[in-house]
Rosetta silent file (secondary structure, phi, psi, omega in degrees, C-alpha in Angstrom):
SEQUENCE: MSEFIFIGDRQLVREPDDDFVAEDLPSLPCAVIHQGARAQMYSLVTGAFLEDALQMEELILLEGDDGPVVYELDTALVAQLADKQEDDIETLVSQWQETQEVELLNAQETDLADFLFSLIHLCQVVLNEEGMGVFVLSDG
SCORE:     score description
SCORE:     0.000 S_00000001
   1 L     0.000  126.625  175.762  -25.033    5.392    2.151 S_00000001
   2 L  -108.661  146.512  179.218  -23.169    2.576    0.460 S_00000001
   3 E  -135.002  148.124  169.702  -19.420    2.111    0.558 S_00000001
   4 E  -147.849  154.433  178.707  -17.027   -0.261   -1.065 S_00000001
   5 E   -99.827  134.403  179.226  -13.294   -0.777   -1.108 S_00000001
   6 E  -138.604  161.755  175.010  -11.646   -1.051   -4.489 S_00000001
   7 E  -111.798  147.646 -179.953   -8.176   -1.227   -5.973 S_00000001
   8 E  -169.637  173.928  176.966   -7.016    0.900   -8.848 S_00000001
   9 E   -68.718  126.456 -176.627   -4.266    2.943  -10.403 S_00000001
  10 H   -56.693  -45.091 -177.133   -3.422    5.818   -8.036 S_00000001
  11 H   -63.637  -44.646 -178.437   -3.048    8.387  -10.804 S_00000001
  12 H   -65.665  -39.122 -179.549   -6.316    7.454  -12.486 S_00000001
  13 H   -70.495  -39.513 -178.710   -8.265    7.522   -9.214 S_00000001
  14 H   -71.711  -29.757 -179.499   -6.779   10.857   -8.129 S_00000001
  15 L  -132.153   67.998 -174.990   -7.418   12.471  -11.529 S_00000001
  16 L   -67.148  146.327  173.497  -10.341   10.565  -13.057 S_00000001
  17 L  -102.285 -175.666 -176.196  -11.411   11.204  -16.615 S_00000001
  18 L   -65.662  -22.241 -178.282  -14.913   10.819  -18.046 S_00000001
  19 L   -87.909   -8.791 -175.709  -14.352    7.108  -18.752 S_00000001
  20 L   -73.651  124.873  176.170  -13.340    6.236  -15.173 S_00000001
  21 L  -132.788  106.808 -177.229  -15.863    4.064  -13.359 S_00000001
  22 H   -62.002  -31.479 -177.534  -14.690    2.822   -9.950 S_00000001
  23 H   -63.038  -19.529 -179.375  -17.488    0.254   -9.800 S_00000001
  24 H   -84.647   -6.395 -177.618  -15.826   -1.686  -12.647 S_00000001
  25 L   -90.020  159.132  176.959  -12.630   -2.269  -10.639 S_00000001
  26 L   -54.415  129.139 -172.181  -11.970   -5.219   -8.275 S_00000001
  27 E  -146.313  170.223 -178.844  -13.921   -4.311   -5.161 S_00000001
  28 E  -139.583  116.110  177.231  -15.291   -5.339   -1.793 S_00000001
  29 E   -66.164  137.793  178.665  -18.655   -4.086   -0.469 S_00000001
  30 L   -82.520  -21.547 -178.481  -18.338   -2.685    3.045 S_00000001
  31 L    51.453 -121.261 -177.354  -21.994   -3.465    3.872 S_00000001
  32 L   -86.421   -2.171 -175.463  -22.489   -2.540    7.555 S_00000001
  33 L   -85.132   87.562 -175.717  -18.766   -2.145    8.243 S_00000001
  34 L   -79.451  176.618 -174.283  -18.586    1.643    8.370 S_00000001
  35 H   -57.159  -41.439  179.203  -15.515    3.855    8.725 S_00000001
  36 H   -62.166  -41.301  177.983  -15.525    3.791   12.528 S_00000001
  37 H   -67.969  -40.072  177.993  -15.599   -0.016   12.579 S_00000001
  38 H   -64.763  -38.584  179.641  -12.861   -0.205    9.945 S_00000001
  39 H   -61.895  -36.737  176.307  -10.744    2.239   11.980 S_00000001
  40 H   -59.794  -42.885  179.547  -11.004   -0.104   14.966 S_00000001
  41 H   -67.619  -41.545  177.574   -9.604   -2.884   12.795 S_00000001
  42 H   -58.324  -40.384  179.004   -6.858   -0.599   11.418 S_00000001
  43 H   -62.651  -42.442  178.519   -5.887    0.197   15.007 S_00000001
  44 H   -65.752  -38.750 -178.629   -5.641   -3.497   15.854 S_00000001
  45 H   -69.018  -43.260 -172.535   -3.558   -4.226   12.751 S_00000001
  46 H   -96.290  -18.902 -174.463   -1.102   -1.353   13.164 S_00000001
  47 L    80.421    8.948 -179.280   -1.067   -0.829   16.918 S_00000001
  48 L   -79.556  156.504  172.373   -1.945    2.839   16.324 S_00000001
  49 L   -64.422  152.202 -178.559   -4.251    4.843   18.549 S_00000001
  50 H   -57.525  -39.940  178.862   -7.840    4.964   17.298 S_00000001
  51 H   -57.561  -40.597  177.978   -7.535    8.688   16.597 S_00000001
  52 H   -72.952  -36.467  179.971   -4.610    7.956   14.260 S_00000001
  53 H   -64.726  -32.168  177.392   -6.390    4.958   12.716 S_00000001
  54 H   -64.079  -21.384  179.687   -9.307    7.204   11.766 S_00000001
  55 H   -90.266    0.575 -176.700   -6.861    9.140    9.559 S_00000001
  56 H   -79.262   -4.361  168.807   -5.760    6.003    7.645 S_00000001
  57 E  -110.197   97.695 -175.697   -8.486    6.635    5.064 S_00000001
  58 E   -86.761  125.406  177.659   -7.219    9.847    3.471 S_00000001
  59 E   -63.478  124.078  179.123   -9.757   11.958    1.583 S_00000001
  60 E  -124.088  -17.254 -177.190   -8.542   12.359   -1.995 S_00000001
  61 E  -151.560  127.318  179.065  -11.667   13.149   -4.034 S_00000001
  62 E  -132.364  119.771 -178.354  -14.900   14.922   -3.174 S_00000001
  63 L  -101.931   85.984  177.391  -17.570   15.446   -5.830 S_00000001
  64 L    68.651 -172.080 -177.901  -19.795   18.277   -4.579 S_00000001
  65 L   -73.183  -34.492 -176.353  -21.954   18.219   -1.460 S_00000001
  66 L  -110.358   -3.315 -172.827  -23.879   15.044   -2.321 S_00000001
  67 L   -77.488  177.980 -179.984  -21.468   13.372   -4.701 S_00000001
  68 L   -65.776  152.790  178.223  -19.208   10.413   -4.204 S_00000001
  69 E  -123.655  136.957  179.073  -16.239   10.636   -1.889 S_00000001
  70 E  -122.251  132.338  176.270  -13.020    8.673   -2.387 S_00000001
  71 E  -117.830  149.824  173.668  -10.485    7.885    0.310 S_00000001
  72 E  -110.738  134.397  176.757   -7.113    6.170   -0.104 S_00000001
  73 E   -72.868  139.286  178.284   -5.915    3.686    2.484 S_00000001
  74 L   -53.427  133.607 -175.834   -2.588    4.526    4.084 S_00000001
  75 H   -64.443  -33.647  177.413    0.211    2.663    2.279 S_00000001
  76 H   -66.620  -39.166  176.379    1.771    1.439    5.554 S_00000001
  77 H   -62.863  -44.913  179.071   -1.613   -0.001    6.560 S_00000001
  78 H   -58.166  -44.021  179.616   -1.948   -1.704    3.179 S_00000001
  79 H   -64.152  -40.777  179.717    1.498   -3.272    3.606 S_00000001
  80 H   -68.689  -38.693  176.326    0.665   -4.486    7.119 S_00000001
  81 H   -65.091  -42.775 -179.119   -2.636   -5.961    5.980 S_00000001
  82 H   -62.773  -26.085 -178.379   -0.949   -7.648    3.022 S_00000001
  83 L   -80.587  -11.305 -178.171    1.531   -9.230    5.437 S_00000001
  84 L   -70.684  141.664  177.485   -1.221  -10.958    7.445 S_00000001
  85 L   -98.351  163.414 -179.664   -1.501  -14.716    7.145 S_00000001
  86 H   -57.263  -35.650  179.684   -4.719  -16.700    7.102 S_00000001
  87 H   -65.793  -26.145 -179.337   -3.999  -17.852   10.679 S_00000001
  88 H   -73.590  -23.455 -173.009   -3.929  -14.203   11.835 S_00000001
  89 H   -63.135  -45.088 -177.324   -7.485  -13.551   10.673 S_00000001
  90 H   -60.828  -45.666  179.034   -9.247  -15.534   13.395 S_00000001
  91 H   -64.369  -44.521 -179.169   -7.359  -13.770   16.203 S_00000001
  92 H   -63.726  -43.046  178.827   -7.814  -10.359   14.626 S_00000001
  93 H   -63.839  -40.168  178.527  -11.547  -10.892   14.075 S_00000001
  94 H   -60.654  -43.979  177.623  -11.950  -12.042   17.668 S_00000001
  95 H   -67.394  -40.366 -177.891  -10.293   -8.847   18.937 S_00000001
  96 H   -63.457  -39.837 -179.148  -12.213   -6.724   16.429 S_00000001
  97 H   -62.601  -25.336 -177.860  -15.561   -8.158   17.587 S_00000001
  98 L   -82.527   -6.698  179.142  -14.845   -6.936   21.115 S_00000001
  99 L   -77.940  150.310 -176.525  -14.610   -3.287   20.046 S_00000001
 100 H   -60.253  -42.632 -178.641  -17.597   -1.080   20.754 S_00000001
 101 H   -59.157  -41.443 -177.146  -18.084   -0.052   17.107 S_00000001
 102 H   -77.967  -35.799  176.407  -18.329   -3.665   15.952 S_00000001
 103 H   -57.458  -38.701 -179.468  -20.488   -4.780   18.878 S_00000001
 104 H   -69.409  -21.102 -179.179  -23.061   -2.175   17.812 S_00000001
 105 H   -76.223  -24.124 -172.761  -23.129   -3.586   14.271 S_00000001
 106 L    56.235   35.755  179.628  -24.351   -7.023   15.343 S_00000001
 107 L   -78.713  144.918  176.979  -22.173   -8.387   12.550 S_00000001
 108 L   -75.305  148.532  179.349  -21.573  -12.108   12.338 S_00000001
 109 H   -58.471  -38.757 -179.528  -18.050  -13.402   12.921 S_00000001
 110 H   -66.180  -36.040  177.736  -18.070  -15.028    9.479 S_00000001
 111 H   -63.988  -43.840  178.790  -19.022  -11.702    7.838 S_00000001
 112 H   -65.327  -42.524  179.757  -16.126   -9.955    9.572 S_00000001
 113 H   -64.371  -43.398  178.557  -13.726  -12.765    8.696 S_00000001
 114 H   -63.016  -42.636  178.329  -14.834  -12.766    5.044 S_00000001
 115 H   -60.778  -50.147 -177.667  -14.472   -8.978    4.881 S_00000001
 116 H   -64.215  -42.079  178.183  -10.999   -9.050    6.435 S_00000001
 117 H   -59.643  -44.992 -179.724   -9.865  -11.979    4.270 S_00000001
 118 H   -66.946  -39.608  177.922  -10.997  -10.150    1.110 S_00000001
 119 H   -63.867  -42.767  177.399   -9.391   -6.879    2.212 S_00000001
 120 H   -60.124  -43.426  179.183   -6.098   -8.662    2.895 S_00000001
 121 H   -61.274  -44.643  178.319   -6.269  -10.235   -0.560 S_00000001
 122 H   -60.174  -41.058  179.483   -6.867   -6.835   -2.222 S_00000001
 123 H   -64.823  -37.889  177.915   -3.883   -5.415   -0.315 S_00000001
 124 H   -65.683  -40.275  177.468   -1.697   -8.313   -1.457 S_00000001
 125 H   -61.478  -45.511 -178.008   -2.690   -7.717   -5.079 S_00000001
 126 H   -60.760  -39.568 -178.647   -1.869   -4.005   -4.774 S_00000001
 127 H   -67.612  -21.634  179.366    1.609   -4.694   -3.396 S_00000001
 128 L   -90.773   -2.212 -177.305    2.388   -6.818   -6.446 S_00000001
 129 L  -122.422  128.938  179.183    1.351   -4.104   -8.925 S_00000001
 130 L   -66.422  132.361  173.617    3.235   -0.854   -9.561 S_00000001
 131 L    77.129   10.504 -178.186    1.255    2.352   -8.969 S_00000001
 132 E   -95.425  155.130  176.636   -1.816    0.674   -7.485 S_00000001
 133 E  -142.129  169.663  176.795   -3.663    1.682   -4.317 S_00000001
 134 E  -109.238  130.794 -172.438   -6.551    0.632   -2.123 S_00000001
 135 E  -131.243  157.424  173.234   -9.462    3.083   -1.995 S_00000001
 136 E  -118.256  127.105  175.657  -12.841    3.487   -0.322 S_00000001
 137 E  -108.441  125.049  176.849  -15.709    4.881   -2.376 S_00000001
 138 E  -118.883  134.431 -178.324  -18.655    6.315   -0.500 S_00000001
 139 L   -81.950   14.609  173.991  -21.731    7.528   -2.322 S_00000001
 140 L   102.866    0.000    0.000  -22.068   10.368    0.149 S_00000001
């Protein structure tokens, strides 16, 4: 299963037409950073309980049993991520690495930092554009 985070127009993503291709939008591959690992990071960013952080990727589109699935990131989470400074990344990654989900990934600190830096950048772009959102596309 491959996943990537992308930004796009909320209306277009929620009601795609035949010409809509999410892969053509600015995106970030999730690689080994699955939903559980991302939820750990969301929890660290927002201070929310993990159970609540797991709900910060809201299901908005499901294409059949095997088709792609699209989630939208919670707008409050996007705003909090966009507010992070470059200096915050090192501390956040250090805390994130200590979570059980991330320990099991055997991910490198630089991979986590690059992922978080890119996600923060996407969130900053979205906040500067009217009607845009941050989404996760999973191929099922």
